[in-house]
DRENKOLBA-938929 format. One record per atom (N, C-alpha, C): y, z, x. Coordinates in pm, 1 decimal, decimal comma. Layout:
N
<pt north="Y" up="Z" east="X"/>
...
This chain:
175
<pt north="-1910,0" up="1518,6" east="-271,9"/>
<pt north="-2009,7" up="1488,9" east="-194,2"/>
<pt north="-2124,9" up="1509,6" east="-128,3"/>
<pt north="-2041,3" up="1646,4" east="-120,0"/>
<pt north="-2120,9" up="1729,5" east="38,0"/>
<pt north="-2287,4" up="1797,1" east="-28,2"/>
<pt north="-2241,2" up="1823,3" east="-198,0"/>
<pt north="-2395,6" up="1867,5" east="-292,1"/>
<pt north="-2420,0" up="1775,5" east="-245,9"/>
<pt north="-2415,4" up="1646,7" east="-268,6"/>
<pt north="-2526,1" up="1517,0" east="-296,1"/>
<pt north="-2579,8" up="1435,4" east="-151,7"/>
<pt north="-2485,3" up="1499,7" east="-63,6"/>
<pt north="-2530,9" up="1438,9" east="106,4"/>
<pt north="-2682,1" up="1570,9" east="113,8"/>
<pt north="-2596,1" up="1673,3" east="141,8"/>
<pt north="-2719,3" up="1809,2" east="133,3"/>
<pt north="-2789,2" up="1734,3" east="65,6"/>
<pt north="-2851,6" up="1734,8" east="-96,4"/>
<pt north="-2943,2" up="1708,3" east="-159,1"/>
<pt north="-3055,6" up="1621,3" east="-84,6"/>
<pt north="-2950,3" up="1476,8" east="-28,0"/>
<pt north="-3066,9" up="1375,7" east="-24,0"/>
<pt north="-3085,9" up="1400,6" east="110,9"/>
<pt north="-3055,4" up="1490,0" east="191,4"/>
<pt north="-3064,2" up="1535,8" east="354,7"/>
<pt north="-3210,1" up="1622,3" east="302,8"/>
<pt north="-3193,6" up="1724,1" east="230,8"/>
<pt north="-3301,6" up="1818,0" east="258,9"/>
<pt north="-3427,9" up="1693,6" east="166,0"/>
<pt north="-3429,7" up="1606,6" east="81,4"/>
<pt north="-3518,8" up="1532,4" east="44,0"/>
<pt north="-3598,0" up="1477,9" east="183,5"/>
<pt north="-3486,6" up="1387,6" east="249,0"/>
<pt north="-3562,3" up="1340,0" east="393,7"/>
<pt north="-3615,8" up="1373,6" east="508,2"/>
<pt north="-3565,9" up="1524,5" east="498,3"/>
<pt north="-3617,1" up="1659,2" east="622,9"/>
<pt north="-3772,8" up="1715,2" east="544,4"/>
<pt north="-3757,7" up="1713,5" east="434,4"/>
<pt north="-3880,2" up="1750,5" east="368,2"/>
<pt north="-3990,3" up="1664,4" east="381,8"/>
<pt north="-3970,9" up="1524,1" east="322,7"/>
<pt north="-4081,2" up="1403,5" east="396,1"/>
<pt north="-4116,7" up="1363,7" east="455,4"/>
<pt north="-4008,8" up="1390,3" east="619,7"/>
<pt north="-4058,0" up="1352,3" east="679,3"/>
<pt north="-3970,5" up="1474,9" east="850,0"/>
<pt north="-4068,2" up="1617,9" east="846,1"/>
<pt north="-3982,9" up="1650,3" east="885,7"/>
<pt north="-3982,9" up="1670,7" east="1080,0"/>
<pt north="-4098,1" up="1570,8" east="1090,8"/>
<pt north="-4120,6" up="1561,9" east="1250,1"/>
<pt north="-4021,3" up="1432,9" east="1329,4"/>
<pt north="-3968,5" up="1404,8" east="1246,8"/>
<pt north="-3893,1" up="1301,2" east="1312,5"/>
<pt north="-3726,9" up="1283,4" east="1274,0"/>
<pt north="-3687,9" up="1348,4" east="1226,6"/>
<pt north="-3544,4" up="1396,8" east="1230,0"/>
<pt north="-3475,8" up="1485,6" east="1253,9"/>
<pt north="-3364,9" up="1459,0" east="1265,7"/>
<pt north="-3278,4" up="1543,0" east="1332,8"/>
<pt north="-3230,3" up="1661,1" east="1220,0"/>
<pt north="-3192,2" up="1774,3" east="1275,3"/>
<pt north="-3163,1" up="1889,5" east="1191,5"/>
<pt north="-3076,6" up="1872,4" east="1092,8"/>
<pt north="-3150,5" up="1961,1" east="943,7"/>
<pt north="-3049,2" up="1890,4" east="851,2"/>
<pt north="-2844,7" up="1903,7" east="875,5"/>
<pt north="-2809,7" up="1994,5" east="954,0"/>
<pt north="-2691,3" up="1994,5" east="955,3"/>
<pt north="-2633,4" up="1872,8" east="968,9"/>
<pt north="-2724,4" up="1839,2" east="1073,4"/>
<pt north="-2634,7" up="1680,9" east="1182,2"/>
<pt north="-2628,1" up="1588,4" east="1082,6"/>
<pt north="-2761,6" up="1596,6" east="968,8"/>
<pt north="-2766,2" up="1427,3" east="896,6"/>
<pt north="-2642,6" up="1493,9" east="803,0"/>
<pt north="-2744,1" up="1643,2" east="751,7"/>
<pt north="-2574,6" up="1625,6" east="654,9"/>
<pt north="-2442,8" up="1613,7" east="672,2"/>
<pt north="-2406,3" up="1596,8" east="795,1"/>
<pt north="-2278,2" up="1610,8" east="828,9"/>
<pt north="-2247,5" up="1454,2" east="831,5"/>
<pt north="-2375,3" up="1404,4" east="905,5"/>
<pt north="-2331,1" up="1230,6" east="902,0"/>
<pt north="-2327,7" up="1138,0" east="778,3"/>
<pt north="-2456,2" up="1214,2" east="652,2"/>
<pt north="-2424,9" up="1149,5" east="531,0"/>
<pt north="-2340,9" up="1189,7" east="487,0"/>
<pt north="-2258,3" up="1307,4" east="525,7"/>
<pt north="-2140,0" up="1388,2" east="442,7"/>
<pt north="-2003,8" up="1199,9" east="422,4"/>
<pt north="-2013,8" up="1182,9" east="548,4"/>
<pt north="-1925,2" up="1102,9" east="627,0"/>
<pt north="-1934,3" up="950,0" east="531,7"/>
<pt north="-2056,5" up="932,5" east="573,9"/>
<pt north="-2088,7" up="786,7" east="534,7"/>
<pt north="-2068,4" up="812,4" east="356,4"/>
<pt north="-2096,4" up="889,3" east="208,6"/>
<pt north="-2044,1" up="884,7" east="145,9"/>
<pt north="-1939,5" up="901,3" east="78,5"/>
<pt north="-1832,2" up="961,8" east="185,8"/>
<pt north="-1695,5" up="920,7" east="128,5"/>
<pt north="-1621,8" up="855,3" east="174,8"/>
<pt north="-1673,6" up="700,1" east="317,0"/>
<pt north="-1653,7" up="688,6" east="339,2"/>
<pt north="-1608,8" up="569,3" east="196,0"/>
<pt north="-1736,7" up="535,9" east="202,2"/>
<pt north="-1862,1" up="428,9" east="51,4"/>
<pt north="-1779,2" up="500,7" east="-70,9"/>
<pt north="-1748,6" up="622,6" east="-125,5"/>
<pt north="-1655,7" up="691,8" east="-223,4"/>
<pt north="-1470,2" up="623,6" east="-214,8"/>
<pt north="-1423,3" up="576,6" east="-105,5"/>
<pt north="-1330,4" up="564,7" east="-33,9"/>
<pt north="-1332,3" up="493,3" east="-47,6"/>
<pt north="-1379,0" up="333,7" east="-29,4"/>
<pt north="-1416,3" up="187,6" east="-50,4"/>
<pt north="-1429,5" up="132,2" east="-200,4"/>
<pt north="-1525,4" up="205,4" east="-268,1"/>
<pt north="-1576,3" up="151,3" east="-349,8"/>
<pt north="-1425,3" up="189,7" east="-467,1"/>
<pt north="-1380,2" up="397,8" east="-493,1"/>
<pt north="-1278,1" up="354,9" east="-567,0"/>
<pt north="-1182,7" up="266,6" east="-566,8"/>
<pt north="-1098,5" up="232,0" east="-421,7"/>
<pt north="-1041,1" up="193,9" east="-429,0"/>
<pt north="-1032,9" up="-8,1" east="-469,6"/>
<pt north="-1141,0" up="-30,2" east="-395,6"/>
<pt north="-1252,1" up="-165,0" east="-454,6"/>
<pt north="-1173,1" up="-186,6" east="-644,5"/>
<pt north="-1258,0" up="-50,0" east="-681,4"/>
<pt north="-1208,3" up="-86,1" east="-835,8"/>
<pt north="-1104,1" up="-83,6" east="-884,0"/>
<pt north="-1011,0" up="-4,4" east="-813,6"/>
<pt north="-863,9" up="-2,1" east="-808,1"/>
<pt north="-785,6" up="-115,7" east="-832,9"/>
<pt north="-817,0" up="-196,7" east="-726,2"/>
<pt north="-754,2" up="-354,0" east="-638,7"/>
<pt north="-848,6" up="-434,8" east="-776,8"/>
<pt north="-957,7" up="-400,1" east="-777,0"/>
<pt north="-1042,5" up="-527,8" east="-940,9"/>
<pt north="-885,1" up="-524,0" east="-1053,5"/>
<pt north="-937,7" up="-363,7" east="-1077,2"/>
<pt north="-848,8" up="-344,5" east="-1204,8"/>
<pt north="-705,5" up="-411,7" east="-1232,0"/>
<pt north="-621,1" up="-361,1" east="-1087,3"/>
<pt north="-480,2" up="-428,9" east="-1153,0"/>
<pt north="-485,0" up="-534,5" east="-1058,7"/>
<pt north="-584,7" up="-695,6" east="-1017,2"/>
<pt north="-572,6" up="-789,5" east="-999,9"/>
<pt north="-561,4" up="-820,0" east="-853,9"/>
<pt north="-529,4" up="-675,1" east="-757,9"/>
<pt north="-501,8" up="-690,7" east="-658,7"/>
<pt north="-656,3" up="-667,9" east="-592,1"/>
<pt north="-749,4" up="-718,0" east="-593,3"/>
<pt north="-868,2" up="-692,3" east="-522,8"/>
<pt north="-904,6" up="-737,5" east="-363,4"/>
<pt north="-822,8" up="-883,4" east="-372,7"/>
<pt north="-880,7" up="-872,1" east="-223,2"/>
<pt north="-744,1" up="-851,7" east="-112,5"/>
<pt north="-606,1" up="-791,1" east="-148,9"/>
<pt north="-525,5" up="-705,7" east="-82,2"/>
<pt north="-586,8" up="-601,5" east="-74,0"/>
<pt north="-656,1" up="-551,1" east="-169,1"/>
<pt north="-649,8" up="-405,8" east="-142,5"/>
<pt north="-803,8" up="-397,7" east="-41,7"/>
<pt north="-889,5" up="-518,4" east="-19,0"/>
<pt north="-962,1" up="-508,4" east="29,0"/>
<pt north="-889,9" up="-538,8" east="204,8"/>
<pt north="-795,4" up="-623,2" east="220,7"/>
<pt north="-736,8" up="-624,5" east="296,6"/>
<pt north="-646,1" up="-512,7" east="387,0"/>
<pt north="-635,0" up="-447,2" east="258,8"/>
<pt north="-529,8" up="-292,8" east="324,0"/>
<pt north="-676,5" up="-219,5" east="356,4"/>
<pt north="-794,2" up="-183,1" east="342,5"/>
<pt north="-917,7" up="-112,9" east="357,9"/>
<pt north="-925,0" up="-150,6" east="507,9"/>
<pt north="-984,6" up="-265,7" east="524,3"/>
<pt north="-1027,6" up="-326,1" east="674,2"/>
<pt north="-898,8" up="-301,6" east="725,6"/>
<pt north="-787,0" up="-335,1" east="750,1"/>
<pt north="-654,3" up="-352,6" east="846,6"/>
<pt north="-631,4" up="-183,2" east="870,2"/>
<pt north="-601,7" up="-86,4" east="757,2"/>
<pt north="-647,4" up="14,8" east="772,6"/>
<pt north="-758,4" up="88,7" east="853,9"/>
<pt north="-864,8" up="62,7" east="825,9"/>
<pt north="-1008,3" up="76,9" east="890,2"/>
<pt north="-999,7" up="58,9" east="1067,6"/>
<pt north="-967,2" up="-62,3" east="1075,1"/>
<pt north="-964,2" up="-119,4" east="1211,5"/>
<pt north="-878,1" up="-21,8" east="1276,3"/>
<pt north="-710,2" up="-31,8" east="1286,6"/>
<pt north="-630,1" up="-18,9" east="1390,4"/>
<pt north="-735,4" up="185,7" east="1359,5"/>
<pt north="-821,9" up="219,9" east="1278,7"/>
<pt north="-790,5" up="384,4" east="1272,6"/>
<pt north="-862,2" up="407,5" east="1367,2"/>
<pt north="-998,5" up="325,3" east="1369,1"/>
<pt north="-1083,3" up="327,0" east="1440,1"/>
<pt north="-1042,4" up="312,4" east="1594,8"/>
<pt north="-973,1" up="248,3" east="1653,8"/>
<pt north="-917,0" up="210,6" east="1806,1"/>
<pt north="-803,9" up="342,9" east="1797,8"/>
<pt north="-742,2" up="396,2" east="1712,2"/>
<pt north="-604,7" up="415,0" east="1753,0"/>
<pt north="-612,8" up="615,3" east="1751,5"/>
<pt north="-690,2" up="616,7" east="1650,3"/>
<pt north="-729,7" up="774,9" east="1583,4"/>
<pt north="-616,6" up="850,8" east="1516,1"/>
<pt north="-612,0" up="911,9" east="1489,8"/>
<pt north="-495,3" up="966,4" east="1446,3"/>
<pt north="-566,8" up="1123,6" east="1349,3"/>
<pt north="-401,9" up="1151,8" east="1310,7"/>
<pt north="-438,1" up="1341,2" east="1241,3"/>
<pt north="-567,2" up="1343,9" east="1120,8"/>
<pt north="-563,2" up="1410,4" east="1091,5"/>
<pt north="-665,1" up="1436,5" east="943,4"/>
<pt north="-635,1" up="1549,6" east="866,1"/>
<pt north="-698,9" up="1530,6" east="772,4"/>
<pt north="-632,8" up="1603,1" east="683,7"/>
<pt north="-741,9" up="1772,7" east="663,3"/>
<pt north="-710,9" up="1856,6" east="645,6"/>
<pt north="-865,3" up="1949,0" east="658,9"/>
<pt north="-891,1" up="1987,0" east="564,2"/>
<pt north="-821,2" up="1868,1" east="466,5"/>
<pt north="-1023,0" up="1929,8" east="381,3"/>
<pt north="-1050,2" up="1817,0" east="302,6"/>
<pt north="-1167,5" up="1732,6" east="269,3"/>
<pt north="-1245,2" up="1615,7" east="237,4"/>
<pt north="-1227,5" up="1539,6" east="132,3"/>
<pt north="-1193,9" up="1628,9" east="25,7"/>
<pt north="-1136,0" up="1553,5" east="-67,9"/>
<pt north="-1019,0" up="1500,2" east="-94,1"/>
<pt north="-870,8" up="1576,0" east="0,7"/>
<pt north="-775,8" up="1555,4" east="31,3"/>
<pt north="-772,2" up="1431,4" east="95,1"/>
<pt north="-857,3" up="1402,7" east="184,5"/>
<pt north="-848,4" up="1264,6" east="254,1"/>
<pt north="-946,7" up="1198,0" east="214,0"/>
<pt north="-1025,6" up="1225,2" east="18,2"/>
<pt north="-1055,6" up="1115,1" east="-80,1"/>
<pt north="-955,9" up="1013,9" east="-118,8"/>
<pt north="-818,3" up="1128,5" east="-148,9"/>
<pt north="-755,4" up="1151,7" east="-292,4"/>
<pt north="-650,5" up="984,0" east="-153,5"/>
<pt north="-565,3" up="1072,3" east="-73,9"/>
<pt north="-470,0" up="1026,2" east="1,3"/>
<pt north="-453,3" up="887,6" east="62,9"/>
<pt north="-624,2" up="853,6" east="87,9"/>
<pt north="-695,8" up="756,4" east="133,3"/>
<pt north="-665,4" up="665,1" east="29,1"/>
<pt north="-776,5" up="676,8" east="-43,7"/>
<pt north="-748,0" up="629,3" east="-191,5"/>
<pt north="-639,4" up="543,4" east="-256,1"/>
<pt north="-548,4" up="670,3" east="-294,3"/>
<pt north="-404,9" up="617,5" east="-328,5"/>
<pt north="-323,9" up="550,8" east="-180,2"/>
<pt north="-319,0" up="552,6" east="-103,8"/>
<pt north="-290,6" up="482,9" east="0,9"/>
<pt north="-357,8" up="310,8" east="4,5"/>
<pt north="-486,1" up="359,1" east="1,4"/>
<pt north="-520,7" up="187,8" east="47,2"/>
<pt north="-467,9" up="140,9" east="-152,5"/>
<pt north="-439,8" up="134,3" east="-222,5"/>
<pt north="-486,1" up="74,9" east="-375,1"/>
<pt north="-365,0" up="74,1" east="-396,3"/>
<pt north="-241,1" up="170,8" east="-305,2"/>
<pt north="-79,6" up="147,4" east="-401,6"/>
<pt north="-69,4" up="46,3" east="-258,3"/>
<pt north="-100,1" up="13,6" east="-126,9"/>
<pt north="-1,6" up="-70,3" east="-26,2"/>
<pt north="-57,3" up="-171,8" east="-74,0"/>
<pt north="-162,5" up="-275,3" east="-162,0"/>
<pt north="-188,3" up="-439,2" east="-215,8"/>
<pt north="47,0" up="-450,0" east="-278,6"/>
<pt north="55,2" up="-316,1" east="-411,3"/>
<pt north="122,7" up="-326,5" east="-432,4"/>
<pt north="279,5" up="-304,0" east="-404,8"/>
<pt north="315,2" up="-296,7" east="-310,4"/>
<pt north="461,9" up="-240,5" east="-260,7"/>
<pt north="474,4" up="-354,3" east="-130,4"/>
<pt north="355,5" up="-428,3" east="-69,3"/>
<pt north="410,7" up="-492,6" east="17,8"/>
<pt north="486,5" up="-600,9" east="12,1"/>
<pt north="495,6" up="-630,7" east="-68,6"/>
<pt north="602,5" up="-789,4" east="-151,9"/>
<pt north="742,9" up="-689,2" east="-82,7"/>
<pt north="744,6" up="-524,9" east="-83,9"/>
<pt north="881,6" up="-520,3" east="-124,9"/>
<pt north="932,1" up="-462,5" east="60,5"/>
<pt north="807,5" up="-507,3" east="149,3"/>
<pt north="931,0" up="-453,8" east="259,7"/>
<pt north="914,3" up="-571,0" east="347,6"/>
<pt north="878,3" up="-712,8" east="302,8"/>
<pt north="857,3" up="-892,0" east="311,9"/>
<pt north="1018,5" up="-898,7" east="425,4"/>
<pt north="1087,0" up="-830,6" east="373,1"/>
<pt north="1229,1" up="-874,3" east="458,5"/>
<pt north="1219,0" up="-777,4" east="559,2"/>
<pt north="1152,4" up="-713,1" east="610,9"/>
<pt north="1186,2" up="-593,9" east="737,1"/>
<pt north="1057,1" up="-575,3" east="799,2"/>
<pt north="974,6" up="-694,3" east="738,1"/>
<pt north="809,3" up="-745,6" east="772,9"/>
<pt north="864,5" up="-689,1" east="953,5"/>
<pt north="967,9" up="-747,9" east="1038,1"/>
<pt north="929,0" up="-775,9" east="1218,4"/>
<pt north="943,4" up="-623,0" east="1261,0"/>
<pt north="1046,6" up="-585,2" east="1186,3"/>
<pt north="1106,7" up="-393,0" east="1216,4"/>
<pt north="968,5" up="-322,6" east="1194,0"/>
<pt north="893,1" up="-361,4" east="1125,3"/>
<pt north="788,6" up="-265,6" east="1061,1"/>
<pt north="655,3" up="-295,9" east="1165,6"/>
<pt north="663,0" up="-443,3" east="1181,5"/>
<pt north="539,3" up="-432,6" east="1302,3"/>
<pt north="599,5" up="-418,8" east="1426,3"/>
<pt north="731,6" up="-426,1" east="1463,0"/>
<pt north="751,7" up="-334,3" east="1545,5"/>
<pt north="769,6" up="-229,6" east="1648,1"/>
<pt north="773,6" up="-171,1" east="1501,8"/>
<pt north="709,9" up="44,3" east="1528,2"/>
<pt north="567,5" up="63,7" east="1546,8"/>
<pt north="494,7" up="-32,6" east="1476,1"/>
<pt north="397,1" up="-4,9" east="1459,7"/>
<pt north="321,9" up="-20,8" east="1579,8"/>
<pt north="369,6" up="-173,6" east="1659,2"/>
<pt north="377,8" up="-221,7" east="1802,2"/>
<pt north="406,1" up="-86,1" east="1945,0"/>
<pt north="496,6" up="-61,0" east="1864,1"/>
<pt north="575,1" up="106,7" east="1956,8"/>
<pt north="487,2" up="181,6" east="1942,9"/>
<pt north="432,3" up="239,1" east="1860,6"/>
<pt north="362,8" up="351,6" east="1839,9"/>
<pt north="211,7" up="329,9" east="1898,5"/>
<pt north="150,7" up="260,3" east="1884,7"/>
<pt north="74,8" up="174,9" east="1971,2"/>
<pt north="81,5" up="188,3" east="2130,0"/>
<pt north="167,1" up="132,7" east="2184,1"/>
<pt north="252,5" up="146,4" east="2334,1"/>
<pt north="199,4" up="235,3" east="2342,2"/>
<pt north="300,4" up="366,1" east="2292,9"/>
<pt north="319,9" up="464,8" east="2384,3"/>
<pt north="241,8" up="613,3" east="2327,4"/>
<pt north="151,5" up="579,1" east="2174,9"/>
<pt north="98,3" up="690,1" east="2163,8"/>
<pt north="-72,3" up="659,7" east="2159,9"/>
<pt north="-156,7" up="574,0" east="2127,8"/>
<pt north="-246,0" up="500,8" east="2070,2"/>
<pt north="-313,3" up="507,2" east="2224,5"/>
<pt north="-453,5" up="597,9" east="2230,3"/>
<pt north="-552,4" up="629,2" east="2112,6"/>
<pt north="-471,0" up="783,4" east="2123,0"/>
<pt north="-522,5" up="809,6" east="2007,7"/>
<pt north="-485,5" up="948,5" east="1921,2"/>
<pt north="-613,9" up="1033,9" east="1891,3"/>
<pt north="-742,1" up="1025,1" east="1985,9"/>
<pt north="-820,6" up="1074,0" east="1915,1"/>
<pt north="-889,4" up="1232,2" east="1835,1"/>
<pt north="-959,3" up="1223,1" east="1745,1"/>
<pt north="-977,7" up="1364,9" east="1673,4"/>
<pt north="-1076,7" up="1387,4" east="1812,5"/>
<pt north="-1030,9" up="1564,6" east="1835,4"/>
<pt north="-1135,3" up="1610,4" east="1900,0"/>
<pt north="-1265,0" up="1641,9" east="1884,5"/>
<pt north="-1335,1" up="1594,2" east="1730,9"/>
<pt north="-1439,0" up="1602,7" east="1764,7"/>
<pt north="-1551,5" up="1446,6" east="1805,4"/>
<pt north="-1416,5" up="1381,9" east="1821,2"/>
<pt north="-1480,3" up="1261,6" east="1863,5"/>
<pt north="-1563,0" up="1233,2" east="1968,7"/>
<pt north="-1476,1" up="1319,6" east="2093,3"/>
<pt north="-1583,6" up="1279,3" east="2200,3"/>
<pt north="-1600,9" up="1155,6" east="2221,4"/>
<pt north="-1477,1" up="1125,7" east="2292,8"/>
<pt north="-1480,2" up="938,9" east="2300,2"/>
<pt north="-1442,2" up="981,0" east="2476,1"/>
<pt north="-1512,8" up="940,4" east="2520,0"/>
<pt north="-1403,8" up="982,1" east="2712,2"/>
<pt north="-1357,9" up="880,0" east="2756,2"/>
<pt north="-1247,8" up="939,1" east="2869,9"/>
<pt north="-1189,9" up="884,9" east="2873,4"/>
<pt north="-1121,9" up="776,7" east="2930,9"/>
<pt north="-1228,2" up="744,0" east="2943,6"/>
<pt north="-1255,1" up="597,0" east="3010,2"/>
<pt north="-1252,8" up="465,8" east="2905,2"/>
<pt north="-1273,5" up="496,9" east="2799,9"/>
<pt north="-1260,1" up="439,0" east="2720,7"/>
<pt north="-1156,7" up="422,9" east="2638,5"/>
<pt north="-999,0" up="472,5" east="2694,5"/>
<pt north="-859,4" up="488,0" east="2594,0"/>
<pt north="-822,0" up="392,9" east="2631,0"/>
<pt north="-788,1" up="326,3" east="2767,6"/>
<pt north="-724,7" up="223,4" east="2806,6"/>
<pt north="-818,4" up="98,4" east="2712,5"/>
<pt north="-921,1" up="80,8" east="2648,8"/>
<pt north="-939,8" up="-23,4" east="2541,2"/>
<pt north="-946,1" up="5,2" east="2419,2"/>
<pt north="-943,7" up="117,6" east="2361,1"/>
<pt north="-906,6" up="161,3" east="2296,2"/>
<pt north="-690,9" up="135,0" east="2236,0"/>
<pt north="-652,2" up="159,4" east="2337,3"/>
<pt north="-520,3" up="111,6" east="2344,4"/>
<pt north="-472,3" up="-30,4" east="2303,3"/>
<pt north="-561,4" up="-81,2" east="2380,1"/>
<pt north="-575,9" up="-246,1" east="2477,7"/>
<pt north="-600,1" up="-276,8" east="2300,8"/>
<pt north="-692,7" up="-281,6" east="2262,4"/>
<pt north="-784,6" up="-313,2" east="2110,5"/>
<pt north="-652,8" up="-258,1" east="1983,9"/>
<pt north="-626,2" up="-147,7" east="1985,7"/>
<pt north="-502,9" up="-110,5" east="1886,1"/>
<pt north="-319,4" up="-175,2" east="1911,3"/>
<pt north="-341,1" up="-184,5" east="2035,5"/>
<pt north="-228,7" up="-329,1" east="2024,3"/>
<pt north="-150,7" up="-469,4" east="1969,6"/>
<pt north="-354,8" up="-532,8" east="2059,5"/>
<pt north="-365,5" up="-673,8" east="2007,8"/>
<pt north="-372,5" up="-634,8" east="1855,5"/>
<pt north="-441,2" up="-565,2" east="1751,4"/>
<pt north="-440,9" up="-546,3" east="1626,2"/>
<pt north="-305,2" up="-608,7" east="1591,5"/>
<pt north="-261,0" up="-497,8" east="1605,6"/>
<pt north="-133,6" up="-462,6" east="1564,2"/>
<pt north="-26,6" up="-572,2" east="1614,8"/>
<pt north="-54,1" up="-674,1" east="1748,3"/>
<pt north="18,7" up="-761,4" east="1774,6"/>
<pt north="-33,3" up="-918,7" east="1676,1"/>
<pt north="-136,9" up="-872,0" east="1639,1"/>
<pt north="-206,4" up="-1023,7" east="1610,6"/>
<pt north="-92,0" up="-1048,7" east="1451,2"/>
<pt north="-80,7" up="-906,0" east="1398,8"/>
<pt north="14,1" up="-933,3" east="1219,6"/>
<pt north="140,6" up="-1036,6" east="1297,8"/>
<pt north="159,4" up="-1054,3" east="1399,1"/>
<pt north="249,7" up="-1123,1" east="1420,8"/>
<pt north="293,8" up="-1190,5" east="1386,8"/>
<pt north="139,7" up="-1281,7" east="1397,6"/>
<pt north="75,8" up="-1433,3" east="1374,4"/>
<pt north="18,8" up="-1415,7" east="1253,5"/>
<pt north="8,5" up="-1318,2" east="1180,4"/>
<pt north="-79,2" up="-1364,6" east="1045,0"/>
<pt north="23,3" up="-1308,5" east="960,7"/>
<pt north="149,3" up="-1255,0" east="998,4"/>
<pt north="245,0" up="-1231,0" east="931,6"/>
<pt north="249,3" up="-1179,2" east="739,7"/>
<pt north="123,6" up="-1090,5" east="795,9"/>
<pt north="68,9" up="-1052,9" east="593,4"/>
<pt north="99,2" up="-950,0" east="583,6"/>
<pt north="241,6" up="-888,3" east="499,1"/>
<pt north="293,1" up="-768,5" east="498,1"/>
<pt north="213,1" up="-681,8" east="455,5"/>
<pt north="75,8" up="-688,8" east="407,5"/>
<pt north="-42,4" up="-573,2" east="382,0"/>
<pt north="-94,1" up="-486,2" east="479,6"/>
<pt north="-116,6" up="-633,8" east="560,2"/>
<pt north="-113,0" up="-584,7" east="709,3"/>
<pt north="-30,1" up="-469,1" east="772,0"/>
<pt north="74,4" up="-534,2" east="772,3"/>
<pt north="153,2" up="-470,7" east="821,7"/>
<pt north="174,9" up="-312,4" east="784,3"/>
<pt north="226,1" up="-336,4" east="674,6"/>
<pt north="232,4" up="-174,8" east="581,1"/>
<pt north="126,8" up="-94,7" east="595,0"/>
<pt north="-19,1" up="-135,3" east="622,3"/>
<pt north="-143,8" up="-64,6" east="659,8"/>
<pt north="-100,1" up="-29,7" east="803,3"/>
<pt north="-51,0" up="-1,6" east="891,0"/>
<pt north="-45,8" up="-22,4" east="1006,0"/>
<pt north="51,9" up="2,6" east="1010,9"/>
<pt north="203,1" up="59,2" east="969,0"/>
<pt north="242,4" up="149,6" east="926,0"/>
<pt north="201,6" up="268,4" east="903,3"/>
<pt north="158,0" up="327,4" east="806,7"/>
<pt north="94,8" up="400,0" east="737,0"/>
<pt north="-24,2" up="418,3" east="828,1"/>
<pt north="-51,0" up="398,2" east="907,7"/>
<pt north="-190,1" up="458,3" east="1028,6"/>
<pt north="-127,4" up="476,4" east="1157,5"/>
<pt north="-13,0" up="402,6" east="1195,3"/>
<pt north="75,2" up="490,5" east="1288,0"/>
<pt north="117,6" up="595,2" east="1226,4"/>
<pt north="194,5" up="649,3" east="1128,3"/>
<pt north="197,3" up="739,1" east="1122,7"/>
<pt north="94,5" up="863,9" east="1126,4"/>
<pt north="-12,2" up="848,9" east="1074,8"/>
<pt north="-46,1" up="992,0" east="1110,2"/>
<pt north="-143,9" up="924,7" east="1321,1"/>
<pt north="-109,0" up="812,6" east="1379,4"/>
<pt north="-125,3" up="891,5" east="1512,8"/>
<pt north="-10,8" up="976,0" east="1593,3"/>
<pt north="64,1" up="931,6" east="1527,3"/>
<pt north="205,7" up="1001,2" east="1561,6"/>
<pt north="252,8" up="1189,1" east="1518,5"/>
<pt north="188,6" up="1204,1" east="1426,7"/>
<pt north="224,5" up="1323,3" east="1364,4"/>
<pt north="146,2" up="1396,4" east="1462,9"/>
<pt north="49,1" up="1440,7" east="1515,7"/>
<pt north="-32,9" up="1503,1" east="1585,5"/>
<pt north="-2,9" up="1555,5" east="1719,1"/>
<pt north="124,3" up="1512,9" east="1769,8"/>
<pt north="142,6" up="1482,4" east="1877,0"/>
<pt north="232,8" up="1606,9" east="1958,3"/>
<pt north="220,6" up="1706,0" east="1903,7"/>
<pt north="278,1" up="1875,1" east="1993,8"/>
<pt north="128,8" up="1924,0" east="2032,9"/>
<pt north="-9,1" up="1833,7" east="1984,4"/>
<pt north="-125,2" up="1871,6" east="2055,7"/>
<pt north="-182,8" up="1777,3" east="2194,6"/>
<pt north="-78,2" up="1739,4" east="2247,3"/>
<pt north="-168,7" up="1674,9" east="2337,1"/>
<pt north="-21,3" up="1548,0" east="2422,7"/>
<pt north="-23,5" up="1555,4" east="2536,9"/>
<pt north="163,1" up="1481,1" east="2606,5"/>
<pt north="127,7" up="1323,8" east="2576,4"/>
<pt north="228,7" up="1317,3" east="2635,0"/>
<pt north="274,1" up="1143,3" east="2605,1"/>
<pt north="123,1" up="1094,8" east="2741,9"/>
<pt north="134,0" up="939,4" east="2692,9"/>
<pt north="84,0" up="918,6" east="2817,2"/>
<pt north="238,2" up="779,0" east="2830,6"/>
């Protein structure tokens, strides 16, 4: 993906050198976009092939929404992130029914994590401190809404995302 992003960026820069950002900035941004599209498209293909397309889409959306507001740990390599993300979003629809009897506890755990630890933004995100309360409220609200939706797919997505929020606790104090 990085090589493809670099080739695309070089063509863009060559065709419009005056009105574009540096190759490094465009490469970084395009790499994120391409890797995200790769995760989404691959997960949806797997979901379609296994008859779980809607549920896979729901897992992708719920995981992504909570991640955007709550932050969380990042893996060290892009490929590891791609593989783990595809695995998680493709697996959730297939195992969500296994947690149905434990839905309330799973949702309560996710809610508690959001109350105590969200947001936990990546250091590169440069999110202003003034936004943290709003992001916390959004994170808590998303999880709380699932008590009304009562979706095992959403609950499992939120549970897995909650783990990424509490994993890097050693790098910052509790709020």
